[in-house]
N, C-alpha and C positions, 0 to 999 in steps of 0.2 A: 473330397473330389468336388471340383467346380463344375456346376451344370447350369446352363442358362436356357430356359425353354424358349422355343421359337414362337413368334407372334402368331396368333390365330389367323389362318388364311382368310376367314370370313371378314376380318377387319381390314384386309388389304384389297380394296375394290378395283375399279376399272380404269385407273388412270396412272400415268407416268409423268415424272416431273421434269421440268426444266426451270431453273431459277430465272425469273423474268427480270430484266433490267433494261433501262432505257439506253438504247444504242444511239448513234448519230441519226438525226432525222433524215428521212428519205429525200433525196434531191438529185440534181443533175451534176453537182460538183463532187469530185471524189474527196473522201476524208483525208486529212493529212496528219492523223494521230500517229505519233511516233512511239514505238515501244517504250515502256516505262524503264526506270532505272533498275539496276541490280546491285546487290551488296555481297554476293557470294564470293566474288573473287578477292576483294581487298578489305571488306567491311566498310568501304567508303561508297556512298551512293554515286554510281556512274552509269552512263548509258552504255549498252553492250558494245557499240561501235567505238567507244573510247578506251577499250581494254584490249591489250594484245593477247587475247585468248579467244577460243571458240565458246561464246556464251550467247544464249538466246533467252528471251522472256516471253512467256505465254500469259496473256491477261485473263483476269476473271471474266471479263465480258466475252472473250472468245470461248471460254469453257461453257458459259451459259448458252451461247449461241449454238454450240454443238451438243449441249446437254451431256457434257462429259462428267461422269460421277465416279469413275474408276481411274487408276493411274494409267492403265493402257489407253483408255479413251482420251485422257488429258494429253498424253504425249504421242498420240498417233501421228502427228505431223511434225514432231521434233526431228531435227537433222541427225541421221546416223544412229538413231536409237530404236531398238525393237523391244517391246514389252511383252513377255509371255505371261498371260494370265494364269493364276493358280500356282501350282508347284507344291513342293513338300510342306510349305508353311500353310497350306490349305487353300480352298477356293477363293477366299477373300484376299489372298496375297498375289504376288507377281514376281517374275524374275526378269530384271532389266538386262539388256545388252548395250554396252557403250564401248565404242572403238573396237568392236568385234569380239569383246570378251563377255560371254553370257554366264554370269555367276551371281548368286543371290547376295553375296557379301562383299563384292568387289567395289561397290560404290558407297557413297555416304548419303544418307537421307537426313535432311535437316528440315525442321518445322519451326517457323518463326524464330530462327536463329539458334535453335537447340538441336543437337544431334538426336535423332529419333531412333532409338535402339541402343543408345549408349555405346559402350566399347564392344558390344557383341554384334549381332546381326541387325540390319535395318528392319524396323517394325512396320513393314508395309501393310500387314493385315489390319492394323489398327489405325491406319492413316485416314483422316477425314478429308474428303474433297469437297465438302460443303463450305460455303461462305469464303471462298478463296479469292484473294485480291490479285495474286500473280504467282507464277511458278518460274523460278530461275534455274537454268540448266547450264552447268559448266562441264564441258567434255574434257577429259584428262584430269590428272590429280590437282589438288589444292594444297601443296606441301607446306605453305607458310601459315595460312589462316586455320587450317584444320589438321595439318600434320599427319600423324600415323593412322588416321581414321578414313581419309579419302585416298582412293587409289586410281580408279579409272574415270571418276567423275563425281559430281555433286548435284543432287536434285534438292532444291530448296523451295518448300511450299510456304508461302506467306499468306496468312489469313487476313481478313478485313480488320482494319484497326478498330480499337474499342470506341473511338469517337465517331465512327460512321453511323448515320441514322437510317440508312436504307433498311426496309422491312420486306422479307420474303416469306412465303408459305407455299409448300408444294405437297402434292399427293400423287402417287403413281402406283401402277400395277402392271403385270406382264405375265408371260408364260411361266410354266413350271412353279406356280405359287409365289412368284415374285411380287413384291409390293412394299410400300413404305410411305413415310411422310417426313417433312422437315420444316423447321422454322428458324429464321434469323431475325433478330430485332434488337434495338437499343433498350437499355433499362434506365430507370430514372436516375438522374445525376444526384450523387450523394457527396456533399462536402468537396466539390470540384472534381470528384472522381467520375469519369464517364465510363460506362460499361456496355458490353454487348454480349448477348447470349446466342449461341448456336446449338440447336438440338435436333437430332434426327433418329429415326428408328426404321429399320428395313429388314426384309428377308429376301435373299437372292436365291432362286432355285435354278437348277440346271437339268439338262436332258439326261446327264449321267445318273445312273441309279443311285438313290439314297445319298445325293450330294446337294448341299446347300450351305448357306451361312446366314445367321441372324445377328444383327448388331444393334445395340443401343448406345448412343453417343451424346455427350453434352460438353460444351466448352464455354467457359466464362472468361472474357478478356476485359480487364479494367485498367484504366490509366488516368493519370493526372498530369497537367502541364503539356507543353508542346515544344517542338524544336529541340534545342540543346539543353532544355531543363524539363525532363520528362521522367516519370516513374511509372512502371507498369507491372501488372500481375496477371498470370494466366493459370487457370485450373482446367484440366482436361480429363474426362472419365470416359473410358471405352469398355463396354461389356460385349464380348464376342463369343458366339457359339458356332462351331463349324462341324459339318458332317463331311469328312474328307472323301475325295474321289480316289480311284485307283489309277496309277500309271499303267500304260500299255507295254507289255513285254515285247522285247525284240528277240527273234530267233534267227541266228545267222546274220544275213545281210538286210533283213527287213523286219517290220513289225509283224508280230504273230497274227495269223488268220485263225488260229485255234480258239482264241479268246474273243468274245463279242466286244463290239466297239465301246459300249457304255457300261460294261460289267463292273461291279464294285466288289472287290475281294477283301475289303475290310471286315473285321468281325461285326456282328450285329450291334447296333447302337454305338458305333465308333464315334469318337469326338476329338476335337481340338478346341479347347476352351481357354479363354484368357480374359482376365480383368486387368486393365492397364490404367493406372492413375498417375498423372504427371502434373507437377506444380512447378512453375517457373516464375521468376521475377527479375527485374532489371531497372537500371536507371541510366540517364545521360545527364551530364553536367558540363557547363562551360568553366574551364579552369585555365590558369596560366596564359593570360593574354589570348583568349579566344580559342585555345585548344579545347577539344571535346573529349571528355573522359566517359567511357561506357563500361558498365559492369552488368553481367547477367549470371544467374545461377538457376539450377533446376534439380529436382529430385523426382525419381520415377520408381514406382513399385509395380511389379508385374508378376502375379502368380498365374501359372499355366497348368493345365491338366491334359494329358494325352492318352488316348486309347485307340490304337490302330494297328494295321498289319499289311503285309505285302506278300504277293504270290512269289514263291521260291522255286516251284517245280511246275512246268506247264504240262501237267498230267493229272488225271483223276486218281491220285494215290494218297494214302494217309499222310497227314502232316505235310501237305504241299504248300503251306503258308506259314510265315513267321510274324509275330507281332510283339508289341511292347506296351506296357502301361507305365506312365511316368508322370510325376509331379515335379514341376520346375518353378523355382522362385528366383526372380532377378530384381536386384536393386541397383540403381546407378545414380551417381551424382556428377553434375557438370558445373564448372565455374569458369568464367572468362572475364578478364579485366584488361582494357586496352585504352590507349590515348592516341588521338589523331591531332597533329599539329596543323594549323592553317598553312597554306602555301606561302613561303617566304623565299625570295630570290629564285622563283620558279621551281622550288623543291618542296615536296610535302612528305612528312614522315609519319609512320605509325609504329607503335611498339606495344607489346602486350604479353600476358602470360595466361595460360589456361591449364585446367586439370580435369581429367575424366576418370572416375573410379567406378568400377562395376564389380559386383559379386553375384555369381549365379551358381545355383546348386540344383541338380536333378537327382531324384531317387526313383527307382523303378524296378521292374522285372520284365523278363522276356518269356515268351511262350510260343509253342507251335500249335497249329490247328489245321483242320481239314475243310476245304471249301470246294464246291463244284465248279469246274471250269466254265460251265454254261452261264454262271452268274445268276441262275434262277433263284437262288436264296443265299442269304448270308449266314455264316456259322454263328451259333450261339456260344459264346465263350465267357466263362466266369472270370471276371476281372481279378487278377492276382492281388492278394492283400499283404503278402510278405515281399517287401522291396529289398532285394539282396544285391542290387547293382546301383552304382551312382556315377555321376559326372559332375565335376565341380571345377570352377575357374574363378580366380580373383585377378582383376586387371587394374593397373594404374598407369594411365598415360598422362604425362605432363610435358609442358613445353614453354619456352620463352621465344618470342618471335619479334621480328621487326622488318619493316619494308620502307622503301623510299621510291618516290616518283619524281623525275626531273624532266622539265620541259624547257630545253635550251632555246627552242623556237616554238611558235604556235602550232607548227605541223609535226613536230617530233616529240615523242614521249618515250623516255627510257625508265624502266622499272626493275627493281631487284628486291628480293626478300630472302631472309635467312631465318631458320628455326633450329633450335637445339631441342631434340626430343629425348625424353627419358621415360622408358617403359619398364614395368615390372609385372611379371605374371607367374602364377603358380596354378597347377592343376592337381586336384585331389590332394594326396599327402606328399606330393613331390616338392622338391626345393624350388624356391623362387628363381626365376631367370630374369636378368636385367639387361637392357640394351640402352646405350647412350649413343645417339647418332644424329648428325646434322641433316637437314633437308632444305631445299630452297628452290628458287626460280629466278630467272632473268628474262626480260622481254623488251621488245621495242615496237612502237607503233609510228608509222610514217604516213603523213597525209600527202598523197601525190597530187591531189586536186581538190579544192574546196570552193564551194559557191553556195552561201547560205547554209541550208540544211543538207544540200547535196554534197557528196564527197566520194573520193576514191582513196582508201587507206589500206596499206599493207602492214602485216605484222609477223613477228617471229617470236618464239619463246622456247626456253629449255627448262625442264622441271625434273627434279631428282627427289625421290621420296622412298619411304619404306612403310611396311605395315606388319604388325605382329600377326602370326598365322591365325586363321579363323578357328572358332570353336562353336560346335553346333549341338552340344549336349547329347550326343549319341551315347548310349550305354556301352558302346564298344570303345569309347575314347580311352587311350592309355594315359598313364600318369605324366608322361613327358611333354615338354613344350616344343613345338616344331620351330624350325628356323624361320625368322621373319622373311616376308616377301619384300623384294626391292624392285624399283623400276626407275628407268630414265627415259624421258620422252622429249621429242623434238617436234615442233609444230610451226608451220608458216601458212600464211594465207592472205586473202584480200577481202575487204569489206566495202561494198559499194551501195550508196544511196543516191537515187536519181529520180528524174521526172517529178520535181518539186516534192520530194520525200514520199512519193507514192510507191516506189519500187525499191526493195532491198535485195541485193545479191551478195552471196558469200561463198567463197571457195577456200578450202584448207587442205593441207596434206599433213600427215603425222607419222611418226614412228615411235613405238614404245617397246623397250627391251625389258623383259621380266627375268628375275632370278628367284628360284625357290617358290614358284607359284604353287599354291595348295590345291591338290586334286583329291578325289575320293577313291578309296579302295574299300573292299568288303571283307569283314572278318566275322565268321560265324553268322552269316546272314544279316549282319548289322554294319552300317557304314563306319569307316574310320578314315580320318584325314591323314594325308602324307604330303611331303614336299616333292614336287617335280623338279626338273632341271631348269634349263633356259628356254624361254619362249619369246616370240617376237610378234607384235601386232603393228601393222602399218596400213595406210590407206589414203583415200581421197574422199572428201565430203563436199557436196554442193547443195545450195538452197536458194530459192527465189521466193519472194514474198511481195505480193502486189495488193495495194489498197485501192480499189476501183470505185467508179461512180455507183450510185444507188445502193450504198451500204454493202457492197460486194467485196469479199476478201478471197484471194486465190493464193495458194501456196503449193510448192512442189519441192521435193528433195531427192537426191540420189547419193548413195555412198558405195564405195568399193572398199571392202575390208579384207585384209590378208593376214590371218592369224596362223602361225605355224610353230611347231616345236623346233627348237634349234639344237638342243642336246638333252635328251631325256631317255634313260634306260629303265624299263619296267618289265615285270614278269607277266607273261601270258601263257597259261597252260604249262607252267613249270619251265618256260624258256625265257631267258632275258632277251628283250627286244629293244632295239634302238629306234626311237620314233622321230629322229631328226628329219625334217622336211615334210612331215605329215601335217595336214591342216588341223587346227584346234577344233575339237568336237563341238557341234551345235552352233558354230559360227558361220553365218551365211556370208559369202563374198559380196553379194549384191543386195542392197536394200534400197527401196524407193517408196515414196509416198506422194500423194497428190490430194488436195482438198479444195473444196469450194464452199464458202459460207455466205449465205444471204441473211442479214440480220438488221432489217430496218426497225425503227421504233414502233411502227404500227404496220399491220398487214401481214403478208405471207413471209414466213421465215423457213429456211431450209438449209441443209448441210449434207455433203456427201464426202466421204473419205475413202481413199484406196491405199492399201499397204501391200507392198510386194516384198517377199523374202525369197532370196535365191536358194539354190540347193546347198545343203550342208551335210557333213558327215555326222552320223549318230555315234560313232565310236572313235577312239584314239587311233586305231590301226587303219582307219579310212577304208574299211571294207563295206560299210553300210551307208550308202548315199541316199539321202531323202530328197525328193523332188522339190522344186520351187513351187510357191503357191501365192495366191493373192486373196486378200479379204477386202470386203466392201461394207462400210457402215453408212447409213443414211438416216436422215430425219426430216420431218416436215411439220409445220405448225402454223398457227395464226395468232397474231397479237392484236388485241383490241382493248383500248384504254389501258388498264394495268393488269389485264389478264392475258395468259398465254395457254393455248391448247396445243398439244404436240404428240406425235407418234414417232418412235425411233426403232430402227432395226439394226442389230449388230450381226456381223458375219453373215450377210445375206446370201452368200454363195454356199453356206454350210460346209466350209472347209474344216476338216478334222485332223490336220497335219500335226506331227510331233513338234512341239515348240520349246520344251525344256526337259532336261534329264533329271531323273530322281537321284538323290544322294542316298536314299534309303533302300529302294528296290534296285537290285542289280540288273543293269541293261534294261531299264524301264523308263518310259517317257510319258509326260503329260501332253495331252493333245489340246488343240484349240477347242474352246467350248462351242457347242452347236449353235446354229442360228437362233436368235431370240428377238422377241418384240416386246416393247413396253409403251404405254401411253399414259398421259396424265395432264394435270392442270397445275399452273403456277400463278401466283398473284403477288404483285408488289403493292403494298398498301401503306 
């Protein structure tokens, strides 16, 4: 059994961190810094406004200015995205919603070019948001570059390059025993190899009873060469201990009032523990008349231990809760090799192959126990020692892909990509299931007006992709392999940059048709996945981004999402029910955000962020409607020389609304964490 003790609270003192970095000097002229390039769409460095897809880039400087150290905080101003903190993967994790689909495994998480979570689920709980250079967000699938692993979007976290010399140190503390420290610094150059070390340790506490996580993390990035003659190596170690929260039970059309808000029904000393070690390497070389060949590979080993439980009967009766003890071991290997030819006759080509192999096995046992509804105490349960249940999956995803971009004029870009996917999967002792299927995309970008950096550009794209059904290591998993999910999406929009590159505006519309989407059912108080029928997600997304005088940045977004079942028959209380026309559960129709960031090099720094989530149904039959809610985060600090002092508050209105549905507890929902405060000091040296 894997156990990681929490850091001593006495060592976590009175401060909260923000990574101090030099922003633009305070002055009367507005900055004209244009968002950095992205590589998530085509592996080719391009500005987001040069790509016929909905892409945005969040800079590391912006993250430091907002003191964003979790995925929810980092993406709080991203267009059309809602991040629910916590979830079944523990309080260190999160459940993103992209294009109206809120599912833990529907998107692809990429870290420094490597899928983070392999062929299984995104490893959000072990994601480090320290020393980040930028975050790239692609809404909608990436069927060419990432194939069967990206479905509704890609979040690509890029950390600071090994050659960077900036040094940061932070220390912070807050409510509920929260605290920690971090350091980022260059290491001595050895034989032309430049290296950078990032290390941090933290404990995050919550108002929820017996809920917290403790993490120790270190990453070493080293590289030699530059440009198209570069070799790099990265080693990442994450040690995580989580005390899980309990989701809140729904009774009928609303959340139960019988159970206290922050009650924890897990057995005493419940845990979600993980050690994740990832090693990756790559190179870039100039070949064949200035073409660039790039190759990368990674290996990840992740042992996990789980001991937890869920309320199954909202009554003070014997055995009103069910739990499980499980050890899971996951190994995955990723390799990609591609070549990008220079533009010739206004055409640029890319071609490559990749492979993703993952093997995961879980062994465990289930048990029943009795817990008081008052939550006054947790039940002492002896951990099972005989593991008589298992869940196993072996996955191999491979693909050959190619794309081309043609610019017949300076204002028109046409792009197309095709990928041949080959997947093989087996579960338990069952036979292997293989699928060979193409996926691809086409797109066009037209400049309607151009003047220096200012422009008005319109775009359209079509994307077709598929994804093997999710696997979550539930001990109720059957031996069979579910049908793969498939989707077709259509998107169009306009990208505007004006006022001497001080204001960006973007509007897009989309439609995405799903077939065989995977949903959760419950078998013997344990979750089991099954294929649903047809669903459709469509909507409109708007964003405005202004870079103003005096180092002031203002951003606002609005999204309308309409996710519905098109054809899905399932059983409720022994009766087959057609859900056609019902809204997809936990999908809010209206999302909005607004933020203001003041980040001068010296003096007062401040930020405030508002996030609005519209009403959403908690269940598939649309009988339980949850009200809309708004959360507000804010921070204020002061920069003097290379020091920064700061205080931040999250969820200042103390909203406790349901934000994600549990796949383990039947009709149970994780709520927004309570209001919290943290304060701290950061230094750049």
